VMD Tcl script that draws the C-alpha trace (Angstrom):
set ca {
  {32.84 104.07 130.80}
  {33.62 101.87 133.81}
  {35.51 104.78 135.34}
  {32.13 106.52 135.79}
  {30.84 103.52 137.73}
  {33.97 103.29 139.89}
  {33.66 107.04 140.61}
  {30.18 106.74 142.14}
  {30.42 107.42 145.90}
  {28.25 104.37 146.72}
  {30.48 102.08 144.66}
  {33.70 103.54 146.08}
  {32.38 103.03 149.61}
  {31.16 99.49 148.85}
  {34.44 98.43 147.19}
  {36.45 99.89 150.08}
  {34.31 98.03 152.63}
  {34.81 94.77 150.72}
  {38.42 95.11 149.60}
  {39.50 92.01 151.55}
  {36.84 90.03 149.67}
  {36.83 89.50 145.94}
  {34.76 92.57 145.09}
  {34.39 93.14 141.38}
  {32.25 94.46 138.53}
  {30.77 92.41 135.72}
  {29.58 94.14 132.58}
  {27.10 92.67 130.09}
  {27.59 94.17 126.66}
  {24.31 94.28 124.71}
  {23.92 93.11 121.13}
  {22.17 96.31 120.10}
  {22.00 99.91 121.29}
  {20.60 98.96 124.70}
  {22.19 100.03 127.96}
  {25.11 98.02 129.31}
  {24.26 96.10 132.51}
  {26.77 96.41 135.32}
  {26.73 94.09 138.32}
  {28.72 95.06 141.40}
  {29.29 92.24 143.81}
  {31.49 89.57 145.34}
  {33.09 86.71 143.42}
  {33.78 83.81 145.75}
  {32.80 80.20 146.39}
  {32.46 79.68 142.64}
  {29.70 82.26 142.20}
  {29.11 85.97 141.83}
  {26.72 87.59 144.31}
  {25.42 90.93 143.07}
  {24.93 93.81 145.49}
  {24.19 96.57 142.96}
  {22.49 96.28 139.58}
  {23.32 99.31 137.46}
  {23.12 100.14 133.79}
  {24.83 102.74 131.66}
  {23.75 104.24 128.38}
  {26.72 103.82 125.98}
  {25.85 107.01 124.05}
  {25.10 109.44 126.88}
  {27.01 107.66 129.68}
  {23.98 108.24 131.93}
  {23.95 105.73 134.81}
  {20.79 104.09 136.14}
  {19.87 101.83 139.05}
  {17.98 98.72 137.93}
  {15.06 98.14 140.29}
  {14.22 94.42 140.38}
  {11.60 94.73 143.15}
  {9.07 96.38 140.81}
  {6.55 93.66 140.01}
  {5.77 95.14 136.57}
  {9.32 94.38 135.41}
  {12.81 95.73 135.88}
  {12.76 99.51 135.95}
  {15.83 101.63 135.35}
  {15.60 104.68 137.57}
  {17.98 107.62 137.62}
  {20.67 107.73 140.27}
  {19.07 110.89 141.66}
  {15.75 109.11 142.18}
  {17.45 105.99 143.55}
  {19.34 108.09 146.08}
  {16.05 109.70 147.17}
  {14.07 106.46 147.34}
  {16.51 103.73 148.45}
  {16.07 104.44 152.17}
  {12.30 104.90 152.04}
  {10.21 102.25 153.77}
  {9.10 99.68 151.24}
  {11.84 100.24 148.67}
  {13.22 96.74 149.31}
  {9.74 95.15 149.36}
  {7.78 94.22 146.24}
  {6.35 97.41 144.83}
  {5.23 99.27 141.75}
  {5.79 102.87 140.69}
  {2.67 104.95 140.11}
  {2.95 108.56 138.99}
  {6.52 108.71 140.28}
  {5.60 107.33 143.71}
  {6.55 104.05 145.32}
  {3.53 101.89 146.12}
  {4.28 98.84 148.27}
  {2.12 95.85 147.45}
  {-0.15 95.04 150.38}
  {0.30 91.26 150.13}
  {4.05 91.66 150.51}
  {3.64 94.01 153.47}
  {1.42 91.47 155.25}
  {3.73 88.58 154.39}
  {6.77 90.42 155.78}
  {4.96 91.34 158.99}
  {3.89 87.73 159.68}
  {6.08 85.80 162.11}
  {8.14 83.12 160.40}
  {7.09 79.57 161.26}
}
mol new
graphics top color blue
foreach p $ca { graphics top sphere $p radius 0.5 }
foreach p [lrange $ca 0 end-1] q [lrange $ca 1 end] { graphics top cylinder $p $q radius 0.2 }
display resetview
């Protein structure tokens, strides 16, 4: 199962770029039939800093990107959608998904455009 995660081009590239650091994967095994959570990040200074939040369905081995910026809760989106949307403006701002479209929350847009004091 982890071999599928390691085989993702984004993960290969990220691990290669961070091979001098302590790059690693952490897997959270669920108690039930839920997806397994996979955290890709750096383990150093006594902590683990996650760069990618993924999940994998243990039955189908389908991999998802876990979107934490959706204000309605964590959404698992397909890798295909994530690859389409991750470079769109607003993906890394607080947003919601409506009818398959990314809608950036206006308050967050204004907050990010304000000069820091």
